[in-house]
N, C-alpha and C positions, 0 to 999 in steps of 0.2 A: 823785504826791500829788494827790488830788481829793477832795472831799466834797460831798455834797448836803444842803441844810437847807431846812426849810419854816418861815417866818415868819408870825405873826399880827401885824398892825399896827393900832393903834386909829385912830380918826378923826383923832387930833391927830399922828400919824406916829411914836408911840412903839411900840417892839417890845414885845408883851405876852406873846408865847409863841414859843419856837423849839423845833423838833423835827428832830433829825439823822435824815434818812432813809437816808443812806449814808455811814457813818464813813470817814474817811481812814486811811491806814496810818500816818500820824504823829500820835501823841498831842499832841505839842507844837503842830502845826499846827492841829489840831482846837480845842484849848484856846484858841489865839490867835484864832481865827475866832470861836469862840462868845463869847469875852470881848468882842471888838470889836463884835460884833452886839448884845450886851446894853447896850452904851453908845451905840448908834446912834440918832440921831433923824432922822426923815424929815419932809418937809413934810406939812402937812394933807392928808387924802385929798380928792380932787375931790369936789364935791357929788354927782355921780352914783353915787359908790362908798360914800358915808358910811352909807347904809342898810344896807350889807353889812358893816359893821364889827363884829368885827375882820376885816380883809381879809388873806387868805392869799396869800403870795408864795414861790414856790420859786426857791432860788438853787443854781447849781452853782459852786463855788469851785475855782479852779485857780491856783497860784501862779505 
């Protein structure tokens, strides 16, 4: 089980968009990851990255 996802994070650390770039084989795992990330809050972006907001991050999730 593995999936890859791309997130867009606003300057305040909120996930504003998520795009599954490589779905996992388990639908339950996929839904759990997407649900968790939709509720995630990160810290404010550093000042040097705020002009690039929303900031894109790629994640590879392996349980």
